[in-house]
DRENSEMI-222714 format. One record per residue (C-alpha): residue in three letters; x, y, z. Coordinates in steps of 0.2 Angstrom, whole numbers, plus 5000, padded with zeros to 4 digits. Layout:
BEGIN
ALAXYZ/...
//
This chain:
BEGIN
MET488550484251/VAL488650414268/ASN487150304274/VAL486250324290/ALA486950164298/ASP488750224295/LYS488350384304/ILE487550294318/VAL489050184320/ALA490250334319/LEU489250424332/ASN489250274344/ARG491050254342/ALA491350434346/HIS490250414362/LEU491250264367/GLU492850354365/THR492150494375/ALA491550384389/VAL493250294390/GLN494150464390/ALA492950524404/ALA493250364414/ASN495150384412/ILE495050564419/ALA494050504433/LEU495150354437/ALA496750464436/GLY495850584449/ALA495450434460/GLU497250374459/ARG497950544464/LEU496650544479/VAL497250364484/GLU499050424483/LEU498650574494/ASN497750464506/LEU499150334507/SER500450474510/ALA499350554523/ALA499150384532/LYS500950344532/THR501350514539/ALA499950494552/ILE500750334558/ALA502450404559/GLU501850564568/GLY500850454580/ALA502350354585/ARG503350514587/ALA501950594597/ALA501750444608/LYS503650444612/THR503450634616/TRP502050604628/ILE502950464636/GLU504450584640/VAL503250714648/LYS503850744666/ASP502950904671/VAL501751034666/LYS503051134656/ASP503550974646/LEU501650944644/VAL501351114636/ALA502951104625/ALA502450934619/HIS500650984615/THR501351134605/ALA502651024596/ILE501250904592/ALA499751014588/GLU500651144576/PRO501251014563/GLN499650924563/LEU498651084559/GLU499851114545/LYS499750944538/ALA497850944539/THR497851104529/ALA499051034516/PHE497950874515/ALA496350974512/ARG497251084499/GLY497850924490/VAL496150854490/TYR495451014483/GLU496751024470/VAL496450854464/ALA494550884463/VAL494851044454/GLN496050964441/THR494850824438/GLN493350934436/THR494351044424/GLU494850904413/LEU493050834413/ALA492351004409/LYS493551024395/LEU493150854388/ALA491250894389/GLU491551064381/GLU492450994366/ARG491150854363/ILE489750974365/ALA490551094352/GLU490850944340/ALA489050884343/ASN488351054339/GLN489351064323/ALA488850894317/LEU487050934321/ILE487051094311/ALA487951004297/ALA486650864296/PHE485250994295/GLU486151094282/GLN486350934272/ALA484550884274/ALA484051054269/LYS485051044253/THR484250884248/ALA482450924253/PRO481250974240/ALA481051154237/GLY479651254245/ILE479451144261/GLY480351274273/ALA481951174275/GLU482951344276/ALA481851394291/ALA482051234300/VAL483951244298/ALA483851424304/ALA482851364319/VAL484051234323/LYS485551354322/SER484651474334/ALA484251334346/VAL486051274346/ALA486651454348/ALA485451474363/THR485951314371/THR487851354369/THR487551524377/ALA486651444391/TYR488051314393/ASP489351454393/THR488351544406/LEU488251394417/SER490151354414/LYS490651534419/ALA489551514435/ALA490351354439/LYS492051434437/GLN491551574449/VAL491051444462/ALA492751354460/GLU493651524462/LEU492651564477/ALA493051394484/GLU494851424481/ALA494751584490/ASN493951504505/VAL495351364505/THR496651504504/ALA495751604518/PHE495651454529/ALA497451414527/ALA497951594531/LYS496851594546/ALA497551424552/GLU499351504550/ALA498851654559/ALA498051554573/LYS499651444574/LYS500751604576/LYS499551674589/ALA499651514599/ALA501551514598/
//
């Protein structure tokens, strides 16, 4: 029979492993955001230099309009692509963290039920241990259902956000074509 101290140590070890996994997921997301920002900064510097050269070469109103169009259109596309990239990193990171949380919650629920079932087996007869186990199972099931409902709602919000980003990109593209 495993003693309580061993169970606590194992539980703490599992929590530590989960915290490390969550930190690694968050750090990976932060790294992707840093890479995205560095890439955007490098592109902005290069584009700024090209834009400055273009503006210097403007000689009349026709050149001014052409320069404005040549500079503005790619910037809108790059801004849209950057926003989409940030959104994708956020969604990927959130998805990985949610998956980790779901796995750990399921494991915790199973461990809780197993512990109560074990306690009921070793409890003296006639003290209502079976009813307590049934109540815990019912509470775990209700909590799981509530979590699933919240998780589905969060996924719907994410899908709505994705639709909004896609719609924004389409509107930006339509505005670009209309301006051209």
